[in-house]
N, C-alpha and C positions, 0 to 999 in steps of 0.2 A: 504704638509699635507692636507688631505681632509677637506672640510668644514663640521662643525657639522650639523646634521640633524635638520630641523625645527620641531617644535612641531607636526604639522600635519603629517610630514613624519615619526616621531618617533612613533606616534600613529598607523599609517598604518603598520609599521614594526611589532609593538607589536601584532596587530590584525592578521596579516598574520602568524606570528610564533605561536601565540596562537591557531589559527584555525588548523594549521598543527599538532600541538601536540594533540589537542583535537580529531581530526579525527583518528590519529594513535592510541592513547590511548583507545578511545572508541571502535575501531575495535578490539584491543587486548583483552579488557575486554569482548566484545561480543563473540569473538571466544572461550575464555576460559569458559565463562558462559554456552555457548551452549553445550560444551563437558561435563561439570559437570552435567547439567540438563539431558542430554540424556545418561549419563553413557558411554561415548565414550572411545576411547583408552587412552586418557589422564588420566582418573580416574584409569585405571589399572596401569599406570606408577606411579601415585600418591601413590598407595598402596605399590608398589615395593620399591620405594624410602624411604617411611616411615619405612618399615620393615628393610631395609638395615641400615638406620641411627640408628634405635633402637638397632639392634644387635651389632653395633660398638660403643655404648655409653661407656664412661669412667667417673669415678668419678670426675676427675679434669676438664674435658671438660664440664661436666654437671654443675659444679659450675660456670665456666666462662660464660656459656650460660645463666644461671639463672640471673647472674649480668647484662648481656647485655639486656635480655628481660625485666627485672624489670625496668631498666633505660629508657626503651622505651615503657612502657605501656601507655595506653590512659590517665591514671591518671597522669603519669609522663609528658607526652607531654602537657597535659592541664596545669600542674604546670609551665613548661618552658614557655609556652605561656603567662601565667599570669605574670611571672617575666618580660618578654620582654614587655608585655603590660604596666606594671607600668613604665618601663624605657621610653617608648614612650610617655606615658601620662605626665611624668615629663618634657620631652623635647617638649611637646605640638606638637608632630608629629601626628596630627589627621588622616591624610590620611593613614599612615602606621598602626596606631592603628586600624582603621576600617578594613583595608586589612587583618591584622593579625586575627582579630576576625571572619571575614567572611570566610577566607580561612581555618583556623585551626578549629574553632568552628563549622562551617558549615560542614566541611569535616568529623569530628568525628560523628556528627549527621547523616550524609549521610551513613556512614559505618554501624551504628546501623540499619538503615532502610534496607540496603542491606542484612544484616544478617537475618533480619526477613523475607525478601522477599524470600530468597533462603533456609533458615532453614536447612542447611547442617550439619550433625553430624560430630563431631571431630573424628580423628583417635582413634582406640581402641586397647589397648595392655593388655596382661595378667599382666604385671608388669610396669605400666606407670611411666614415670619420673615426669610427671605433669598432674593433672586432672582438667579439667574445664567443667562446665555444659552448657556454652553458645554455640552459633552456630559458625561454622568454617569459612564460606565463606562470604565475603573475610576477610583477616586478618586485625584487627583493629590496631595492632602494626605497621604493614608495611604501611598501609594507612596513619596513623598519622605521622609516621617518614618521609614518602615521601613528604607529604604536608609541614611539618615543615622545613625539610632540603631544600626542593625545594624552599620554600619562602626565606630562608636565602641566597641561591645561587642567586636568582633573585635580591635581595637587594644588594648583593656584586657586581653584574654586573653593577648596577647603580653608584657604588662608585669607580670603577676602570675600565679603558679601557685596562689594560694590560692583554693580552691573557694568559700569564703564570699563573697569579693569578686566572683568571677565570677558566682555566682548572684544577688547583689545587682544586678550590672550588667544581667543578663538580665531580672530581674524589673522593674527600673526602666525599662528600654527598652520592655518589653512593656506596662507600665502607661501609659507616655506614648503609645504607638501606639494602644492601646485607647481612651484618652481622646480622642485626635484623631479616631478613627473614630466614637466616640459623638457628638462635637460636630458632625460632618458629617451624621450621621443625624438628630440632634435638631433641627438648624437646617433640616432638610427639603431639603437639596441633594444627598443621596445615599441610595441604598437600602443595605440590609444586604449584598446581593450585590456592590455597588460597592466597599465597603470591604474585604470579604473577598477579592475578586479582587485588589484593589490590594496587600493584604498578601502574597498569594501571588506576585504579580508582583515585588514588591520583594525578597522572599527569593530567588526564582529568578534575578533579575538580579544580585543580590549574589553568589550562589553561582557564577554564570558568570564574573563579573569577577574575583573573588578567586582562583578556581581557575586561570583562564587567566593571570593576572598572576603567580601563584606559579610556574607552569611557565615563564613567560617570564623571570622574574628568575633562576630556576635556570640557564637556558641562557645568559643574558647578564648575569652579575654585574657590579655596579658598586662602586666604592669609597666612594661618597657614603653619608651616613647614610640608613638605611631607616626 
């Protein structure tokens, strides 16, 4: 059996992984954003996919997608975060409480700023399934879900070394994020590029926060539960 990593080695591993995820996610977001701003081929595909989904909408699937999207709204994610935050406060797990607030709270604020920066209009249909007046790029539902579920996965990784459980956690989180993304596209309130950029945004923000906090906790250790 291999020796457990020392704290400096664990920190180094976290920073390397975080840097890799940040670079890849930032590159993905930048590539999508460039196409959206310039009206490149991706925006044509956006419109085609949106029209196809709208033409194939059914009453039963619309109901199901409304349930999925409402359960993953920014308000819903904020509520889930508050519940987890209370549980962490009761357990006096201060590090995780701070991590939760910075990652999810900061991520939701970042998404609002991104929407204001790009001010992209939402898809338009003659008979919309859902109508919203806010901006489209990037999706707040997908960004919030990516950050929330991503944080849950990282915490599960610290609780178990079994790769089977880790892979199940990753697959489960990705499945939920994809479902949320599909619900937003199906309901006609986001384009494919909106949800793709939101996923990249969420991964990048999570990588920044977790790497920065890991370095901070290493320099300023506390005795409270983590």
